[in-house]
Z-matrix of the N, CA and C atoms (Angstrom, degrees):
N
C 1 1.453
C 2 1.518 1 109.23
N 3 1.329 2 116.67 1 135.76
C 4 1.457 3 122.17 2 -177.88
C 5 1.518 4 109.59 3 -101.04
N 6 1.313 5 117.14 4 124.39
C 7 1.467 6 121.48 5 -177.17
C 8 1.516 7 112.78 6 -83.85
N 9 1.317 8 118.31 7 -4.67
C 10 1.454 9 120.84 8 -173.46
C 11 1.526 10 113.58 9 -98.98
N 12 1.329 11 117.32 10 29.78
C 13 1.462 12 120.82 11 177.20
C 14 1.524 13 108.63 12 -78.51
N 15 1.325 14 116.16 13 125.50
C 16 1.465 15 121.52 14 175.16
C 17 1.523 16 108.11 15 -108.38
N 18 1.320 17 116.88 16 138.22
C 19 1.466 18 121.57 17 -178.45
C 20 1.523 19 108.77 18 -123.94
N 21 1.348 20 115.92 19 132.78
C 22 1.466 21 120.97 20 179.10
C 23 1.522 22 109.72 21 -130.91
N 24 1.336 23 118.03 22 153.70
C 25 1.463 24 120.27 23 171.27
C 26 1.527 25 109.48 24 -58.35
N 27 1.318 26 116.60 25 143.28
C 28 1.469 27 120.38 26 -172.98
C 29 1.518 28 113.55 27 -62.77
N 30 1.336 29 118.26 28 -23.85
C 31 1.467 30 118.67 29 177.60
C 32 1.527 31 111.20 30 -68.34
N 33 1.343 32 116.92 31 -20.47
C 34 1.466 33 120.58 32 178.08
C 35 1.524 34 112.03 33 -86.06
N 36 1.321 35 117.32 34 -7.01
C 37 1.469 36 121.41 35 179.45
C 38 1.521 37 109.85 36 -92.97
N 39 1.320 38 117.65 37 141.76
C 40 1.472 39 119.52 38 173.60
C 41 1.527 40 110.10 39 -63.12
N 42 1.307 41 117.20 40 145.10
C 43 1.467 42 120.70 41 179.43
C 44 1.527 43 111.23 42 -59.19
N 45 1.321 44 116.46 43 -29.99
C 46 1.468 45 120.17 44 178.43
C 47 1.530 46 110.72 45 -61.79
N 48 1.316 47 117.31 46 -31.96
C 49 1.461 48 120.50 47 179.19
C 50 1.524 49 111.42 48 -68.49
N 51 1.334 50 117.04 49 -33.61
C 52 1.466 51 119.96 50 175.15
C 53 1.524 52 110.34 51 -65.12
N 54 1.333 53 116.78 52 -39.24
C 55 1.465 54 120.09 53 176.95
C 56 1.519 55 110.81 54 -60.24
N 57 1.323 56 116.17 55 -41.38
C 58 1.464 57 120.47 56 178.42
C 59 1.528 58 109.95 57 -63.30
N 60 1.326 59 116.88 58 -45.70
C 61 1.460 60 120.99 59 -177.73
C 62 1.524 61 112.57 60 -62.18
N 63 1.306 62 116.78 61 -45.73
C 64 1.464 63 120.48 62 -174.86
C 65 1.521 64 112.92 63 -84.20
N 66 1.317 65 117.05 64 -16.94
C 67 1.457 66 121.65 65 171.72
C 68 1.518 67 114.47 66 65.93
N 69 1.326 68 114.76 67 -166.28
C 70 1.460 69 121.05 68 -177.33
C 71 1.523 70 112.94 69 -119.63
N 72 1.337 71 116.89 70 -2.31
C 73 1.463 72 119.79 71 176.39
C 74 1.523 73 109.15 72 -149.01
N 75 1.313 74 116.09 73 163.56
C 76 1.448 75 120.54 74 -178.30
C 77 1.518 76 112.56 75 92.17
N 78 1.340 77 114.91 76 178.10
C 79 1.463 78 121.12 77 -173.52
C 80 1.523 79 112.85 78 -61.41
N 81 1.329 80 117.68 79 -40.50
C 82 1.466 81 120.26 80 -177.35
C 83 1.519 82 111.63 81 -63.99
N 84 1.326 83 117.15 82 -41.75
C 85 1.466 84 120.18 83 -179.04
C 86 1.521 85 111.50 84 -68.11
N 87 1.330 86 116.58 85 -33.04
C 88 1.468 87 119.69 86 178.08
C 89 1.527 88 111.23 87 -72.50
N 90 1.320 89 116.58 88 -41.90
C 91 1.462 90 120.67 89 -174.07
C 92 1.525 91 112.79 90 -79.88
N 93 1.326 92 117.25 91 -44.43
C 94 1.470 93 122.10 92 -174.39
C 95 1.530 94 110.34 93 54.69
N 96 1.322 95 115.67 94 33.04
C 97 1.465 96 123.10 95 178.62
C 98 1.533 97 112.55 96 57.32
N 99 1.336 98 115.67 97 39.56
C 100 1.459 99 120.56 98 -178.16
C 101 1.527 100 113.57 99 -113.24
N 102 1.320 101 118.28 100 4.43
C 103 1.459 102 120.44 101 -175.82
C 104 1.526 103 112.17 102 -52.57
N 105 1.314 104 117.19 103 -44.27
C 106 1.463 105 120.55 104 -177.76
C 107 1.527 106 112.46 105 -99.97
N 108 1.326 107 116.32 106 9.21
C 109 1.456 108 120.99 107 -179.26
C 110 1.534 109 112.69 108 -106.40
N 111 1.318 110 117.36 109 -9.90
C 112 1.458 111 119.86 110 -179.43
C 113 1.521 112 110.72 111 -63.34
N 114 1.326 113 115.61 112 144.15
C 115 1.458 114 121.67 113 178.25
C 116 1.529 115 110.01 114 -77.15
N 117 1.340 116 117.49 115 163.80
C 118 1.467 117 119.22 116 175.28
C 119 1.531 118 110.87 117 -52.71
N 120 1.300 119 115.20 118 136.78
C 121 1.470 120 124.61 119 179.73
C 122 1.528 121 114.23 120 72.43
N 123 1.339 122 118.41 121 0.17
C 124 1.456 123 120.59 122 172.29
C 125 1.525 124 109.26 123 -86.33
N 126 1.330 125 115.64 124 153.61
C 127 1.463 126 121.73 125 175.68
C 128 1.519 127 108.09 126 -146.37
N 129 1.325 128 115.75 127 170.46
C 130 1.456 129 118.59 128 177.81
C 131 1.524 130 111.58 129 -62.06
N 132 1.320 131 117.73 130 -29.04
C 133 1.466 132 119.57 131 179.11
C 134 1.525 133 111.86 132 -77.77
N 135 1.330 134 117.51 133 -25.94
C 136 1.468 135 119.19 134 -178.13
C 137 1.526 136 113.05 135 -91.75
N 138 1.331 137 117.45 136 -14.39
C 139 1.466 138 121.24 137 179.38
C 140 1.521 139 107.75 138 -118.21
N 141 1.330 140 118.37 139 108.38
C 142 1.476 141 121.09 140 -176.55
C 143 1.524 142 112.92 141 -57.63
N 144 1.323 143 116.17 142 153.10
C 145 1.468 144 122.09 143 -178.68
C 146 1.527 145 111.50 144 -57.21
N 147 1.335 146 117.35 145 -36.82
C 148 1.461 147 119.61 146 -179.67
C 149 1.528 148 110.87 147 -64.16
N 150 1.329 149 116.02 148 -36.40
C 151 1.471 150 120.50 149 178.31
C 152 1.525 151 109.65 150 -68.81
N 153 1.335 152 116.70 151 -41.55
C 154 1.464 153 119.95 152 178.37
C 155 1.529 154 110.68 153 -62.79
N 156 1.339 155 116.53 154 -40.77
C 157 1.471 156 120.40 155 178.30
C 158 1.526 157 110.65 156 -64.47
N 159 1.325 158 117.18 157 -39.13
C 160 1.461 159 120.61 158 178.15
C 161 1.525 160 110.59 159 -65.76
N 162 1.314 161 116.57 160 -39.14
C 163 1.469 162 119.84 161 177.44
C 164 1.529 163 110.45 162 -63.01
N 165 1.322 164 116.79 163 -40.31
C 166 1.464 165 119.70 164 178.31
C 167 1.527 166 110.50 165 -61.41
N 168 1.323 167 116.56 166 -43.10
C 169 1.473 168 119.76 167 178.42
C 170 1.532 169 110.78 168 -59.99
N 171 1.326 170 116.19 169 -41.21
C 172 1.464 171 119.93 170 179.05
C 173 1.527 172 111.37 171 -67.26
N 174 1.322 173 116.56 172 -43.28
C 175 1.466 174 121.08 173 -178.00
C 176 1.528 175 111.74 174 -65.30
N 177 1.326 176 116.61 175 -38.28
C 178 1.466 177 120.04 176 -179.81
C 179 1.519 178 112.08 177 -80.88
N 180 1.334 179 116.55 178 -24.10
C 181 1.466 180 122.08 179 -172.34
C 182 1.525 181 109.76 180 56.40
N 183 1.341 182 115.21 181 37.36
C 184 1.463 183 121.19 182 -178.23
C 185 1.527 184 110.78 183 -55.12
N 186 1.326 185 114.21 184 147.40
C 187 1.455 186 120.03 185 178.94
C 188 1.515 187 114.33 186 79.81
N 189 1.338 188 117.15 187 8.71
C 190 1.468 189 121.18 188 -179.50
C 191 1.534 190 109.71 189 -128.58
N 192 1.320 191 116.78 190 76.90
C 193 1.471 192 120.04 191 -176.31
C 194 1.522 193 114.42 192 -60.58
N 195 1.334 194 116.87 193 -19.25
C 196 1.466 195 119.89 194 -179.94
C 197 1.527 196 111.85 195 -81.08
N 198 1.332 197 117.08 196 -10.89
C 199 1.462 198 121.36 197 -177.58
C 200 1.525 199 111.35 198 -67.55
N 201 1.323 200 116.00 199 150.14
C 202 1.461 201 121.03 200 177.75
C 203 1.521 202 111.68 201 -104.37
N 204 1.328 203 117.15 202 2.74
C 205 1.464 204 120.76 203 -178.18
C 206 1.526 205 110.18 204 -127.25
N 207 1.309 206 115.07 205 136.20
C 208 1.461 207 120.80 206 174.60
C 209 1.517 208 108.42 207 -160.71
N 210 1.318 209 116.75 208 165.19
C 211 1.467 210 120.33 209 -175.04
C 212 1.527 211 112.98 210 -113.55
N 213 1.334 212 117.77 211 11.74
C 214 1.455 213 116.70 212 -178.80
C 215 1.510 214 114.09 213 -175.85
N 216 1.326 215 113.49 214 -171.52
C 217 1.454 216 122.86 215 -177.76
C 218 1.519 217 109.41 216 -130.88
N 219 1.323 218 116.64 217 148.40
C 220 1.456 219 122.59 218 177.39
C 221 1.527 220 108.40 219 -121.18
N 222 1.331 221 115.90 220 133.84
C 223 1.475 222 121.51 221 178.16
C 224 1.519 223 109.65 222 -102.72
N 225 1.337 224 115.14 223 144.75
C 226 1.461 225 122.38 224 -179.84
C 227 1.524 226 110.34 225 -129.01
N 228 1.328 227 114.39 226 146.10
C 229 1.456 228 122.80 227 167.85
C 230 1.524 229 106.16 228 -127.45
N 231 1.314 230 117.35 229 118.70
C 232 1.469 231 121.57 230 -179.64
C 233 1.525 232 111.52 231 50.12
N 234 1.328 233 115.45 232 47.06
C 235 1.468 234 123.82 233 177.57
C 236 1.530 235 114.06 234 69.61
N 237 1.315 236 117.87 235 5.45
C 238 1.473 237 122.48 236 178.20
C 239 1.527 238 108.54 237 -96.53
N 240 1.366 239 118.87 238 126.12
C 241 1.465 240 119.62 239 177.24
C 242 1.529 241 110.39 240 -69.09
N 243 1.333 242 116.80 241 122.13
C 244 1.465 243 119.93 242 -171.28
C 245 1.526 244 114.32 243 -127.03
N 246 1.341 245 118.83 244 -9.39
C 247 1.454 246 118.60 245 -178.09
C 248 1.511 247 112.93 246 -158.63
N 249 1.330 248 114.80 247 157.64
C 250 1.464 249 122.75 248 -177.31
C 251 1.520 250 109.99 249 -134.59
N 252 1.328 251 115.81 250 143.93
C 253 1.459 252 122.45 251 173.08
C 254 1.522 253 108.72 252 -140.56
N 255 1.332 254 116.83 253 121.98
C 256 1.461 255 121.64 254 173.96
C 257 1.519 256 107.75 255 -87.13
N 258 1.329 257 116.92 256 120.90
C 259 1.468 258 120.84 257 -179.66
C 260 1.523 259 109.25 258 -148.71
N 261 1.316 260 115.57 259 123.34
C 262 1.451 261 122.78 260 178.66
C 263 1.523 262 108.25 261 -167.71
N 264 1.335 263 118.68 262 178.34
C 265 1.460 264 118.78 263 178.67
C 266 1.534 265 111.28 264 -54.72
N 267 1.318 266 115.32 265 135.68
C 268 1.462 267 121.22 266 -177.72
C 269 1.524 268 111.19 267 -56.37
N 270 1.335 269 117.09 268 -34.12
C 271 1.460 270 121.28 269 -178.78
C 272 1.529 271 112.43 270 -66.46
N 273 1.338 272 117.50 271 -14.90
C 274 1.460 273 120.82 272 178.14
C 275 1.512 274 114.03 273 -77.23
N 276 1.326 275 116.93 274 -10.63
C 277 1.465 276 121.51 275 178.95
C 278 1.524 277 108.36 276 -97.43
N 279 1.336 278 115.84 277 85.80
C 280 1.459 279 119.94 278 -174.29
C 281 1.521 280 112.85 279 -55.36
N 282 1.326 281 116.74 280 -42.35
C 283 1.460 282 119.76 281 -179.19
C 284 1.513 283 112.25 282 -65.77
N 285 1.300 284 116.84 283 -36.00
C 286 1.467 285 121.84 284 178.03
C 287 1.524 286 109.83 285 -65.59
N 288 1.315 287 115.81 286 -45.06
C 289 1.460 288 121.61 287 -178.97
C 290 1.525 289 110.82 288 -69.22
N 291 1.332 290 116.14 289 -39.11
C 292 1.463 291 121.25 290 -170.60
C 293 1.519 292 113.68 291 -78.50
N 294 1.329 293 116.92 292 -45.58
C 295 1.464 294 117.07 293 -168.95
C 296 1.519 295 115.62 294 -131.78
N 297 1.303 296 118.50 295 -14.44
C 298 1.456 297 119.21 296 -171.08
C 299 1.521 298 110.18 297 -85.79
N 300 1.333 299 118.98 298 125.67
C 301 1.458 300 122.38 299 -173.48
C 302 1.530 301 114.41 300 -78.13
N 303 1.317 302 118.51 301 -25.96
C 304 1.465 303 120.57 302 -168.74
C 305 1.533 304 113.92 303 -53.59
N 306 1.329 305 120.90 304 -49.56
C 307 1.465 306 117.97 305 -176.60
C 308 1.523 307 114.16 306 -68.28
N 309 1.324 308 117.33 307 -19.75
C 310 1.463 309 119.42 308 -167.05
C 311 1.524 310 114.84 309 -108.23
N 312 1.310 311 119.33 310 -25.04
C 313 1.464 312 121.81 311 -174.12
C 314 1.531 313 111.38 312 -56.95
N 315 1.342 314 115.94 313 122.34
C 316 1.456 315 121.05 314 176.58
C 317 1.519 316 115.07 315 73.81
N 318 1.340 317 117.41 316 12.40
C 319 1.461 318 120.95 317 -179.00
C 320 1.519 319 110.25 318 -128.47
N 321 1.304 320 116.51 319 152.54
C 322 1.473 321 120.72 320 178.00
C 323 1.526 322 109.16 321 -106.97
N 324 1.309 323 115.56 322 62.28
C 325 1.462 324 122.58 323 -179.18
C 326 1.522 325 110.65 324 -94.87
N 327 1.315 326 116.56 325 146.38
C 328 1.455 327 121.96 326 173.80
C 329 1.528 328 108.48 327 -88.44
N 330 1.331 329 118.25 328 109.54
C 331 1.477 330 120.11 329 -177.51
C 332 1.524 331 113.84 330 -60.37
N 333 1.330 332 116.94 331 -21.57
C 334 1.457 333 120.56 332 -177.42
C 335 1.530 334 113.49 333 -93.24
N 336 1.322 335 117.59 334 4.98
C 337 1.465 336 121.13 335 -179.13
C 338 1.531 337 109.44 336 -70.92
N 339 1.320 338 116.03 337 104.87
C 340 1.470 339 120.64 338 -176.03
C 341 1.521 340 113.12 339 -74.80
N 342 1.329 341 117.33 340 -5.93
C 343 1.463 342 120.40 341 179.68
C 344 1.528 343 112.74 342 -90.72
N 345 1.323 344 116.54 343 -5.14
C 346 1.464 345 120.75 344 172.18
C 347 1.524 346 106.90 345 -100.45
N 348 1.318 347 116.09 346 120.77
C 349 1.453 348 121.90 347 -179.36
C 350 1.521 349 109.74 348 -99.85
N 351 1.329 350 116.18 349 164.98
C 352 1.467 351 120.29 350 -178.42
C 353 1.521 352 111.19 351 -141.95
N 354 1.318 353 114.68 352 145.14
C 355 1.465 354 122.72 353 167.63
C 356 1.525 355 105.61 354 -101.21
N 357 1.312 356 116.75 355 115.01
C 358 1.467 357 120.09 356 -179.43
C 359 1.515 358 113.02 357 -106.79
N 360 1.322 359 117.05 358 -12.94
C 361 1.459 360 120.76 359 -178.13
C 362 1.525 361 108.11 360 -150.34
N 363 1.333 362 116.06 361 134.27
C 364 1.454 363 120.54 362 178.37
C 365 1.521 364 107.83 363 -155.16
N 366 1.329 365 116.41 364 121.60
C 367 1.459 366 118.12 365 179.31
C 368 1.519 367 111.89 366 -154.72
N 369 1.317 368 114.21 367 155.61
C 370 1.462 369 122.46 368 170.56
C 371 1.525 370 107.43 369 -108.18
N 372 1.310 371 115.87 370 141.98
C 373 1.464 372 120.66 371 178.41
C 374 1.522 373 110.86 372 -62.43
N 375 1.333 374 114.96 373 148.96
C 376 1.463 375 119.69 374 172.80
C 377 1.520 376 108.76 375 -55.66
N 378 1.315 377 115.78 376 137.33
C 379 1.455 378 121.55 377 -177.56
C 380 1.519 379 112.85 378 95.59
N 381 1.359 380 116.06 379 -12.48
C 382 1.466 381 119.66 380 -179.01
C 383 1.525 382 111.56 381 -126.06
N 384 1.321 383 116.92 382 15.04
C 385 1.460 384 120.10 383 179.79
C 386 1.519 385 110.33 384 -81.11
N 387 1.328 386 115.19 385 159.59
C 388 1.464 387 123.29 386 -178.87
C 389 1.528 388 112.12 387 62.51
N 390 1.319 389 115.16 388 31.58
C 391 1.459 390 120.19 389 177.51
C 392 1.528 391 111.36 390 -125.31
N 393 1.326 392 116.31 391 16.11
C 394 1.453 393 120.71 392 176.96
C 395 1.516 394 114.91 393 87.24
N 396 1.325 395 118.05 394 6.34
C 397 1.466 396 121.10 395 -176.86
C 398 1.518 397 111.17 396 -65.48
N 399 1.330 398 117.58 397 -50.22
C 400 1.469 399 120.68 398 -177.85
C 401 1.521 400 111.52 399 -62.73
N 402 1.314 401 116.75 400 -41.83
C 403 1.470 402 119.37 401 -179.60
C 404 1.530 403 110.91 402 -66.91
N 405 1.320 404 116.87 403 -38.52
C 406 1.463 405 119.63 404 176.64
C 407 1.526 406 110.78 405 -63.12
N 408 1.326 407 116.62 406 -40.62
C 409 1.465 408 120.63 407 178.18
C 410 1.527 409 111.49 408 -65.07
N 411 1.331 410 117.42 409 -43.04
C 412 1.466 411 120.39 410 -179.40
C 413 1.530 412 110.88 411 -63.53
N 414 1.332 413 116.87 412 -43.50
C 415 1.470 414 120.01 413 177.57
C 416 1.533 415 110.43 414 -62.63
N 417 1.322 416 116.00 415 -41.97
C 418 1.465 417 120.18 416 179.58
C 419 1.526 418 111.26 417 -65.22
N 420 1.332 419 117.29 418 -35.95
C 421 1.464 420 120.72 419 178.49
C 422 1.521 421 111.03 420 -63.22
N 423 1.338 422 116.43 421 -40.14
C 424 1.464 423 120.56 422 177.30
C 425 1.524 424 109.90 423 -60.20
N 426 1.319 425 117.13 424 -48.87
C 427 1.469 426 120.85 425 -179.36
C 428 1.518 427 111.89 426 -66.07
N 429 1.342 428 116.17 427 -40.16
C 430 1.464 429 121.66 428 -179.34
C 431 1.524 430 110.29 429 -60.57
N 432 1.341 431 116.55 430 -47.84
C 433 1.465 432 120.56 431 -179.48
C 434 1.527 433 111.03 432 -64.87
N 435 1.317 434 116.53 433 -44.09
C 436 1.469 435 120.72 434 -178.37
C 437 1.529 436 110.84 435 -60.93
N 438 1.327 437 116.93 436 -48.55
C 439 1.467 438 121.56 437 -177.68
C 440 1.524 439 111.26 438 -63.13
N 441 1.322 440 116.29 439 -31.69
C 442 1.469 441 119.57 440 -177.98
C 443 1.527 442 113.19 441 -90.53
N 444 1.314 443 116.64 442 13.42
C 445 1.463 444 119.48 443 170.69
C 446 1.504 445 117.14 444 95.89
N 447 1.328 446 118.21 445 11.04
C 448 1.465 447 119.49 446 178.89
C 449 1.525 448 110.11 447 -67.65
N 450 1.320 449 116.20 448 147.29
C 451 1.462 450 122.63 449 173.22
C 452 1.519 451 110.70 450 -88.50
N 453 1.351 452 115.38 451 -25.74
C 454 1.461 453 121.39 452 -179.83
C 455 1.521 454 108.60 453 -160.08
N 456 1.332 455 115.60 454 161.07
C 457 1.464 456 122.29 455 175.59
C 458 1.516 457 107.90 456 -131.05
N 459 1.349 458 115.72 457 134.53
C 460 1.458 459 121.42 458 178.79
C 461 1.524 460 110.83 459 -119.31
N 462 1.342 461 114.73 460 159.04
C 463 1.465 462 122.02 461 171.15
C 464 1.523 463 107.24 462 -143.87
N 465 1.328 464 116.01 463 165.18
C 466 1.469 465 120.72 464 -172.73
C 467 1.534 466 110.76 465 -136.11
N 468 1.334 467 117.21 466 60.78
C 469 1.473 468 119.64 467 -173.69
C 470 1.522 469 113.33 468 -76.41
N 471 1.332 470 113.28 469 163.99
C 472 1.456 471 121.36 470 171.81
C 473 1.527 472 108.60 471 -79.40
N 474 1.337 473 115.78 472 148.82
C 475 1.462 474 119.47 473 176.46
C 476 1.514 475 112.16 474 -103.05
N 477 1.331 476 117.56 475 -3.75
C 478 1.458 477 120.16 476 178.69
C 479 1.517 478 110.51 477 -58.14
N 480 1.325 479 116.71 478 148.09
C 481 1.465 480 119.89 479 178.40
C 482 1.520 481 112.13 480 -79.94
N 483 1.330 482 116.84 481 -8.48
C 484 1.463 483 119.72 482 179.41
C 485 1.522 484 108.62 483 -81.74
N 486 1.323 485 115.81 484 95.79
C 487 1.468 486 120.54 485 -177.19
C 488 1.518 487 111.78 486 -57.85
N 489 1.326 488 116.60 487 -30.53
C 490 1.464 489 119.78 488 -179.11
C 491 1.521 490 111.00 489 -61.28
N 492 1.321 491 116.91 490 -34.44
C 493 1.466 492 119.84 491 179.62
C 494 1.521 493 109.33 492 -66.25
N 495 1.317 494 116.34 493 -46.61
C 496 1.459 495 119.86 494 -179.92
C 497 1.521 496 110.96 495 -62.72
N 498 1.323 497 117.09 496 -39.96
C 499 1.459 498 120.15 497 179.74
C 500 1.519 499 110.75 498 -66.08
N 501 1.331 500 116.51 499 -39.60
C 502 1.461 501 119.11 500 -179.66
C 503 1.527 502 110.76 501 -66.54
N 504 1.326 503 116.88 502 -37.08
C 505 1.458 504 120.51 503 -179.77
C 506 1.526 505 112.12 504 -82.93
N 507 1.312 506 117.26 505 -11.32
C 508 1.461 507 122.31 506 175.29
C 509 1.525 508 113.09 507 57.98
N 510 1.325 509 116.77 508 44.62
C 511 1.464 510 119.43 509 178.50
C 512 1.520 511 112.34 510 -114.14
N 513 1.314 512 118.03 511 0.06
C 514 1.457 513 120.80 512 -176.73
C 515 1.517 514 111.14 513 80.28
N 516 1.317 515 116.18 514 169.60
C 517 1.455 516 120.33 515 -178.55
C 518 1.529 517 110.27 516 -113.51
N 519 1.302 518 114.45 517 160.08
C 520 1.466 519 122.11 518 179.43
C 521 1.529 520 110.74 519 -53.96
N 522 1.321 521 116.66 520 -50.63
C 523 1.467 522 121.03 521 -176.65
C 524 1.526 523 112.61 522 -63.12
N 525 1.332 524 116.51 523 -34.17
C 526 1.465 525 120.35 524 177.98
C 527 1.523 526 110.73 525 -60.16
N 528 1.328 527 116.40 526 -43.78
C 529 1.459 528 119.69 527 -177.86
C 530 1.526 529 112.44 528 -77.70
N 531 1.332 530 117.54 529 -31.93
C 532 1.470 531 119.69 530 173.47
C 533 1.524 532 109.38 531 -59.25
N 534 1.331 533 116.38 532 -43.40
C 535 1.468 534 120.84 533 -179.28
C 536 1.528 535 111.92 534 -63.78
N 537 1.348 536 116.66 535 -23.52
C 538 1.466 537 120.80 536 179.16
C 539 1.525 538 112.02 537 -91.23
N 540 1.349 539 117.11 538 0.72
C 541 1.458 540 120.31 539 175.80
C 542 1.514 541 115.73 540 100.64
N 543 1.330 542 118.76 541 3.17
C 544 1.453 543 120.48 542 178.41
C 545 1.527 544 109.53 543 -83.21
N 546 1.331 545 115.85 544 154.77
C 547 1.463 546 120.40 545 177.41
C 548 1.522 547 109.22 546 -129.10
N 549 1.309 548 116.11 547 154.58
C 550 1.458 549 121.19 548 179.38
C 551 1.524 550 109.90 549 -70.33
N 552 1.348 551 116.85 550 130.89
C 553 1.464 552 120.81 551 177.59
C 554 1.522 553 112.85 552 -116.72
N 555 1.339 554 117.48 553 -19.66
C 556 1.458 555 119.90 554 175.07
C 557 1.520 556 109.45 555 -162.88
N 558 1.328 557 114.75 556 162.86
C 559 1.465 558 120.91 557 178.52
C 560 1.525 559 107.57 558 -132.65
N 561 1.339 560 116.54 559 85.23
C 562 1.462 561 120.20 560 -173.16
C 563 1.529 562 114.66 561 -73.11
N 564 1.339 563 117.69 562 -21.21
C 565 1.468 564 120.95 563 177.02
C 566 1.524 565 107.96 564 -138.08
N 567 1.323 566 117.79 565 164.41
C 568 1.465 567 119.42 566 -179.69
C 569 1.531 568 114.03 567 -60.35
N 570 1.337 569 117.78 568 -24.67
C 571 1.465 570 120.02 569 -175.89
C 572 1.527 571 114.04 570 -112.90
N 573 1.321 572 117.84 571 2.92
C 574 1.458 573 119.43 572 -173.60
C 575 1.522 574 110.78 573 -134.13
N 576 1.330 575 116.06 574 140.21
C 577 1.462 576 120.89 575 176.26
C 578 1.521 577 109.71 576 -124.85
N 579 1.330 578 115.12 577 158.77
C 580 1.457 579 121.85 578 169.71
C 581 1.518 580 106.07 579 -103.29
N 582 1.319 581 115.84 580 127.06
C 583 1.470 582 121.72 581 178.26
C 584 1.516 583 107.79 582 -118.65
N 585 1.335 584 115.08 583 152.74
C 586 1.479 585 118.06 584 -172.32
C 587 1.524 586 110.34 585 -155.57
N 588 1.329 587 113.81 586 149.41
C 589 1.463 588 121.51 587 168.16
C 590 1.525 589 106.72 588 -131.89
N 591 1.328 590 115.73 589 130.49
C 592 1.467 591 121.07 590 177.82
C 593 1.523 592 109.15 591 -101.27
N 594 1.310 593 115.35 592 140.72
C 595 1.469 594 120.79 593 -177.39
C 596 1.540 595 110.19 594 -103.07
């Protein structure tokens, strides 16, 4: 584990660093962190990857350190961008609120509560895993949400023991969020849990 992971709000990161993080192939490059941001009737096939990447740049406001709004965090090791975490009010993820069952099954949550924040994506780049990047991002997400007025922060990790599956889906792992202080509050599917920390 590397103790020298630095995490900054994504608006403080150059847009070029986001390109490095999301790469040109694999799940991250296809998604561009837009899975829960697509509008009704939009799909990955109907919205080109370049458009999704442009939306990510707009959502993060990358390259604008003076901005007060952003949709995530970027992790660095020795000035190299090595990890990403999407974190913002849960209500900002239209697809999550509109159609995704995981946050809501068996719970009486208000999907429009802007004071509950969510981590929907968390990953370390290939070549930088098992060095504390994900855990540093999860801890930073907790602090980021708290400082910006969140009442609670949620995440939706996989519980499978196959870490490769969790990394491919970019949702973080159960242990990563436990280490950041979140606890399990529900298990809506056999492979997925809802974790939460209240402030």
